[in-house]
C-alpha positions as CSV (number, residue, x, y, z in Angstrom):
1,M,115.0,78.9,37.6
2,R,118.5,78.9,36.1
3,S,120.0,77.3,39.2
4,K,117.4,74.5,39.1
5,N,118.4,73.8,35.5
6,L,122.1,73.9,36.5
7,I,121.5,71.4,39.3
8,K,119.6,69.1,36.9
9,M,122.5,69.3,34.4
10,V,125.0,68.5,37.1
11,L,123.0,65.6,38.5
12,F,122.5,64.2,34.9
13,A,126.3,64.5,34.3
14,F,127.0,62.8,37.6
15,A,124.6,60.0,36.8
16,A,126.2,59.5,33.4
17,V,129.6,59.2,35.0
18,V,128.3,56.6,37.5
19,V,126.7,54.6,34.7
20,L,129.8,54.8,32.4
21,T,132.1,53.9,35.3
22,G,130.0,50.8,36.0
23,I,130.1,49.8,32.4
24,S,133.9,50.3,32.1
25,S,134.6,48.4,35.3
26,Q,132.5,45.5,33.9
27,V,134.6,45.6,30.7
28,V,137.8,45.5,32.8
29,A,136.3,42.7,34.9
30,D,135.5,40.7,31.8
31,E,139.0,41.2,30.5
32,K,140.7,40.2,33.7
33,L,139.2,36.7,34.0
34,K,137.6,36.3,30.5
35,G,134.7,34.3,31.9
36,K,136.7,32.1,34.3
37,T,136.1,31.7,38.0
38,V,138.4,31.6,41.0
39,N,138.1,28.8,43.5
40,V,138.1,30.5,46.9
41,N,139.3,27.3,48.6
42,K,142.4,26.9,46.3
43,A,143.2,30.3,44.9
44,T,146.6,31.9,45.5
45,V,147.1,35.6,46.2
46,Q,147.9,36.2,42.6
47,E,144.8,34.3,41.4
48,F,142.6,36.3,43.8
49,Q,144.1,39.5,42.3
50,Q,142.6,38.6,38.9
51,V,139.2,39.1,40.4
52,P,137.9,42.7,39.9
53,L,138.0,44.8,43.0
54,I,140.3,42.4,44.9
55,S,143.5,44.2,45.9
56,K,146.7,42.4,46.8
57,E,146.2,43.3,50.5
58,L,142.6,41.8,50.5
59,A,143.8,38.7,48.6
60,E,146.4,38.1,51.2
61,K,143.8,38.5,54.0
62,I,141.6,36.0,52.3
63,V,144.3,33.4,51.9
64,K,145.5,33.9,55.5
65,Y,141.9,33.5,56.8
66,R,141.5,30.3,54.8
67,E,144.8,28.9,56.1
68,K,143.8,29.7,59.7
69,N,140.1,28.6,59.5
70,G,140.1,25.9,56.8
71,D,138.0,25.8,53.6
72,F,135.2,28.3,53.1
73,Q,131.9,26.5,53.5
74,V,129.8,29.2,51.8
75,L,130.8,32.3,49.9
76,E,129.2,34.5,52.6
77,E,132.0,33.4,54.9
78,L,134.2,35.8,53.0
79,L,132.4,38.5,55.0
80,Q,134.4,37.4,58.0
81,V,137.6,38.5,56.2
82,E,138.6,42.0,57.3
83,G,137.9,44.5,54.5
84,F,135.4,42.3,52.7
85,S,131.9,43.7,52.5
86,R,128.5,42.5,51.4
87,D,128.5,45.0,48.6
88,L,131.9,43.6,47.3
89,L,130.6,40.1,47.5
90,R,127.5,41.0,45.5
91,K,129.7,42.6,42.8
92,I,132.2,39.8,42.4
93,K,130.1,36.7,43.3
94,G,130.0,35.7,39.6
95,F,133.8,35.4,39.5
96,L,134.0,33.1,42.6
97,L,133.7,29.3,42.7
98,L,133.3,27.4,45.9
99,E,134.9,23.9,45.5
100,G,136.7,21.6,47.9
101,I,133.9,20.8,50.3
102,G,133.2,17.1,50.0
103,G,134.4,17.2,46.3
104,E,131.4,19.2,45.2
105,E,131.3,22.4,43.2
106,C,129.1,25.2,44.1
107,T,128.8,28.7,42.6
108,C,126.4,29.7,45.4
């Protein structure tokens, strides 16, 4: 019976850490861009690095992909960039702006 209580306590503590980490990463994210978005068709490596969870290495890969393949047509095209995942896109979608396709803006 004691081991079950211990397991419950450990799971509760783990869940609390996960929740708090999510909250703190959102606070960091809010501080990084302060409500602004980054245009994926114009952003520099440094600008991409302002987006939470985007490392310099990934930012460089995004810019190189764009230079080689042209403007992104949809945000999901970022999934073609090595190291970019659907989960990452879901987490940072609110920080991304898609502009430059026919002069229209889209936060798709």
